N, C-alpha and C positions, 0 to 999 in steps of 0.2 A: 622643371622637370625634375624626378626625384630619384637619385642614387640607383641604379641597380644594388641586390645584396649581394653583400660577397661571402664567398665559400667560408671565413673564419667568419660573418655574424654568426650566419647557418651553426656552423657547430658550435660556438658559446651559446642561440638556442636551445640546441638540445641537451647542450651542459646541464643547463637554466632545468628544464624539464625531467634532465634524472636525477636531481637533487628532489624531485619534489617527488621520485614515486622511485620502490624497488624495480629493481632488475635491469638495469639499463645496461650496465658492465663498465660504468662510467666513477670514480672514488666523488670522492664529496670533496676532498682537498684538491684533484686536479680541478674539475670545473669549480672551484673559486677563484682556483688562481688565471684558468682563463677569466672569468667574468671577470678580476680586478682589471687585467692586463686590456680587459678590450671597455673598459672603462676608461682606465686611461687613455687610452686613445682615442673613446667616441668624445672624452674632454678633451683634448690637444685637438680634434678633426675640429669641435662647436665650441674653439675659446673667444671665438669676434664676434659669435651667434649671443654667448655669454656677456662677454664683454657688454652689448649694445644692448640687450635686455633690462629689462626692469627692475630695481633693486627688488626684491621681497621684505613683504613688510612683513616686521617685528615684531612678536607675537606677546601677547599680554602675560606678564608673572603671573603663576599662579594660576591659569585659565587654559582650559582645554576645549575646542572647539570641534565638534560635529556636524557635517551635512548628510544628509541623505536621506535616512531610517529605509533600507527597503520594504515591498509586502513583509508583513512577518518578525520583524526586528524586531529585539526584542529587548534593545539597547537601552530605551528610557526605562523598562525594568532592571536591569544591569547598572549601571546610573543610580536607582534612587537606595536599589543596596550597596552599593561603595559606598553613597554620604552613608547613609543611615550607620553604616562599618565600622565609620569615623573619618574617610577621606575629606585630603583639607582641597582636593584641584579643587579647581571650579569649572564645574561641566555645564556648554551650553550647547544646545540642538536646535539645529536649524535642517528644517522640513522638506526639502525642495527637496525637489527627484533625482535619481542618480548622477544624472549627464550635467545637471549647475553641481551637485556635490564633487567629481569630479575638475569640473572643473575650477571650481572652489580651493580643492586640493592643490590642483597642478597651479595656481600663480600664489599656493601660501596664505592662505585668507582664513585655513584651518587647517587642522590636524588630522583629518578623521574623514574618510567619507565611507557612508555605511552605505551596501550597496546587495542585489541579489546578482548582480554577473561581474567576473572580471571585468578587468578595466582594457580600454581597449585599444587598439594600437593609436591611434588620431589623440588618446588622452594621455598613452605614453608617450607619446611622441611630446606633448606639450608640457609633459612634465621634465622633460630632462630638457626641450628646449629653455628651461625653465631653472635648470639646475637643480633638480629634486630625482629622487630616485626611489620608485613606489617598493613598499613591499605590504606584500595581502596573508591576511591574517583570518584564515577560517575559523568561526564561532558556533556554524553548526548548517544544519541541511538541511532539506525538506524535495518529497517528490510523491507520486502520486504511480500507483500502480493499478495495472489494469489487465483483468483477469476472468478467466470465466470459474466452472464448477468444477472441482479436483472428483478427477475421476471420469472427469469428461473428455472427451475428446472430437473436435472439430477438423484437426487437420490441420492445425496452426500451431507452432510453438515457438513463433517468435512472427512480431509485426514491422514493417516497418514503422514512424514514425508517418509518414504520408498518406499508406494505409487506415491507421487510425484516424487521422482528421477525414478522409475518405470515410471512414465510418461513419462519425459524431457530428461532421459538418450540415448545417442548415440547407436540406434539399438534396441530401445524401440519395442515390438510389439503390441503394445495398441493403437487400432482405435477406440473403442466404450469404453463406461462408462460401456456398460453392463459384458466387462471382467474383472473390478474391483468390482465385485458385485451390480451394481447400477442400474439405469433404461437403458435399450438396447437405445442408444444414438450413433449418430456419432460423433467421439471426432478428434477434432484440435488444435491445440497447434503451442502455440507463444508467443514471447517475448520482450523482449529491444534487442537490436541490442550490441556486444561485447564492446564498444564500450563506456558503458553503465555501473555507479556503480553498478545497482541493477543486471545488468548479471553478474560480477564478484563478487559479495556478494554470488548470487545464486552458482553462477559456486564453490561457496569454501565451501557454507552453507551446498547442497541439492547433488551435484553430487560429492565431495569429489575430485573437480581439484584443483591441485595448483596454474595454470595460464591455467583458465578459457578462451577455443575458441568455436567455431562454431561444431571442432572436439569432441565434448564431448555431444552435445547434437542430439537427432535424426534430421535426415535428411530433415523431412520433414519442421522441426521448422519452422514458419513463422516469420521473423523479421522486426520487426515494425523502421525504421526513429527515431521516437522521440516517447512521452509521447500521445501524442494526436492518431495517427496511429496504436499504442499497444492498444489505448482503444478502436478504435474506431475497432479495429479486436474482440472485445470480444464484445461489444455491438451496432456494426451497423453505420451508417448512418446515421447522426442527421436528411436528410431530410427523408429518409427512417424510422426511429420512427415517424416522425412526419405524415408522407402520412398515414404507415401505421393504425396510433392510429384513422385515420378519413375516414375508411373504411365504416363502416358503414352509417355514414352520409352519405356520395359519394352516395354509392347502392341506399336511401334511396332519395335521391337527383334526382337518375337517373329515380327513378321508377315515381315522380311527373314527371322530362321533358320528358318524352316519354309517360304520359297522356297530358301533354299540347298536343303534341307533337300529340298525336291521334285527342285531339277537335279542336287541329288548319283546321285538312285533314277534320273534319267536317264539317269546317267556310267555307271553300275552295272549297268544294261540293255543300256543297247550296247555296255557290253565282256566282258557275259556274252555276248553274240550272236557277238560278232567272234570268241573263245576259239573258242566252238563251230564255227565256221565255220575258221576257221584246223588244230582239229585233222581234221577231216571234209574241207580238202584236203591234208592231212599225211598222211590214212592214204591219200584214194585217191591218190597222187604213188607210197607205194606200190606198193599191190596193180596200178599203173598199169607198174610198174616206168622211174618215170623216171628221167632221170640225177642223180649224186649231186650237183651242185650245184643241182639244182631241189628235191631233195630238200632241201637244205639251207637250200634258200630256204625252202623248206616251216616247219621245224623253228623259221627266224627270229623269222618268222611268229607261231609259238604263243609260246614264249617271249614276246617284245614284246606280246602278246594278255594276257598271266598276267601279267606287270608293271601293266599297265593298269588288270588287276579288281584286283590289289590296292590299287592306289591309291585306285579307285572306290570297295571296300569299307569304305578307310581314311577317305575321305570320307564316307560314308554314314553310319559310325558314328561321327565326331565330329559332321553337323549333328544327327544324334539328339542327343547328348547336349548341344548347345545346346541346340535343341528342351526337349531336358525344363526344364533349366535358366532357361530363357524361360520354360514354365511357369508352374516351381513361385514366378519372379522376381516373374508375374503377377499371381499368387494368395493370393502375398505382399504385392501393393500393392492387392489387390483387399482383402483384410481390415486391414491400415493404413488403407485410406483410409475403411472401413465402420467401422472404432475410432473414426477424427477425427471422423467426422461424429456421432458416438452423444456427443459431447464437448461438439457444440455449448450444449446445457441445462444443464451445468453450472453452479455458481456455488459460490465460494466468497470469503476476507475476506484478508488481507494486511497487515502492517503499513508503513504508508506505504515508509521505509526500503527493504525486500523490493522494493517491488511499481518502485521507481524502477529497482532494477537492474536489471530482465524487463518494461520496460513497452513490446518490441516484441511479447511474447508473449501480454498480458494484456489484455483492454478496460476498463476502467476503468468504470461506471457512476457519473453525477453525482447528489448524493444533494439532497430535498427536506427538510427539515423537517414539512412539512405537505402534507398533498395539496389538489386540487380544485384552480379553476381560479387562476391569477394566483400558482402557488404557484412559490420561485426555487430550480431546481436549480443544486447547487454543483458544478465538476469538479475534481476534488484532485489540489491542488499546493501548490510550496513557499509558497506567498501566499498564498492560501487556505486552506491549514495551521495558520502562524503566525501569520497574524490573526485567527483564529478561526470565520471564515465556512464555513467546511464544515462540515458538520453530527456530522462523525464524528470530528473534531478535540477535542483539547485542546491548552489552552496550561498551560505548567509556570510557575508564577506567584513572586515573593515581594513580598508586599504589605510596605511599614513607612507610617511617620508623618513628615510635616514635622518634627515634633519629633525624631523620633529622624535624620532622612537631617543633622540640625544637627551629630548627634553625630561628632565624630573617628572614635575605634571603631567606630561604622557608615559610616562613608563610607567607612573603607580594606579593610573586611570585603566589601563592594557592588562597589569596584573592581573588586580581583580578580577574585572570583566572576564578574562579566560579560564580563574578557577573558579568562576561560576557558571561557565557556558554549560559545562555539558549538562549539570543538575539542573538550569531555568530551560536550555532547550528539551529534555524528556517532559518537564512541567507543560512547556507548551504545545506536548504533541511534534518539537521536533526532531530531528536522526539527531544525537550526540556526536560530534568532534569523537575515534577515537583519544586514549589516554594518552597514548605513546606520541599523536601530533598534538596533544595539549605542550605539553609539555616540552617539545621541541620548540613550538613556537612561546611558550615563557623565556625559553632561553634564546630563541631572538631580541626579548623585550629585554631583557636583563642586563642583554648584553654578551653573556657569557658562551655566547653560538652565532656564531657572521647569521645571520639571517639570508634565506632564497634570495637575491634582485629578479624580480621580475625583468626577464631580458623581453618576453615577447610574448605576447597572451594566448591562447587554442587557437587551434586550425582555422584559418576563412569559412565563414559559416555557420560556424560554434557561439559565437559572438557576435548580438544584435546591440548596434548601440544606439540606447534608447532618447528621446527628443526631451 
């Protein structure tokens, strides 16, 4: 039976958490003293178990070993760049799963575990029982953003992960936002294709699918061939948006065109009447035997009336063409507006890096880990993604130990890795870790700063131990 957690241990765990994030009201020095004292106490309490444990294997000089490789990991690329730049450490990579990587780390068989999740409590205990103290480095992050069309409102600003799952899961009965307690609006659901990293990440994180495929999502899931098609599913065709935005202008223009056509018809009728009168007068002058000058004047009036009628006919024809074009434009604007309005209830998800490019067109939904009163809704941002507080985010981590950090081979490798991490992450469409955090972690690796020791992983339920 395990011993109940002491108040002292809880205080130390809180201190460690405060080292990782600002605003806890605990100084780093004070927290570190707590940690050092706790480690000393833990070491004394577990001395007998350590004494009876197997001796840790001796590392091979000049070699650093990595195990794991999370989905999306760029460790092989970072290692290649390290070698190209003249790095002398011999790096070996074991591509086994995350659980195996942590087992190997806590057995002292590898120096670094590459993972997409933090170390679990069980793994942390295993490391400590072996006399090893884990240190976790964040090298990048990734996330998916669930979004509707910008400017649209379905009554939902925040969705619990459970509701996102209920919307997308196979056999979902949700076809209207009103079924979830929001505005009564028909719902259409879409997203990336199974070949997309976003689909895999979403399937693992939201649908809890080991090997995500189309069988894990609802039957009417609209599969997008690429990012652009996925975005247009939500935002609509760019042309539609442009045409719909001009609906009022087009309507006003049609009204002006119709007014012009009415005036053109009036001018045509007046010109026709004048020509009829001019010809009647010409005939009368001939019949009356008017003078040559009078007959010439009458003929000139006819010619002038004929020219005026020709101009009026051309004016009428032009006005009719304009009205026809105006009616077509108005019809198109109405249809585009209708199609745009039908987009209101559509929902899809995007990799964070793509969402950032089109955030003016998309309306991201905040995400909460759980439902009910007091739930914490988190907006997707650079900070919330990289610090792991956004529920649909994951961090790419390198977990090492203080023992491995004492080795020059590991120091040089991790230093080179961290210095290139932001550049590589951006190139891989991942979310780069803030520069300040990279500098802090470089200080841990170099020994210029004391690292934040992993005292207690995330709260229960936020970390799932892989098999």
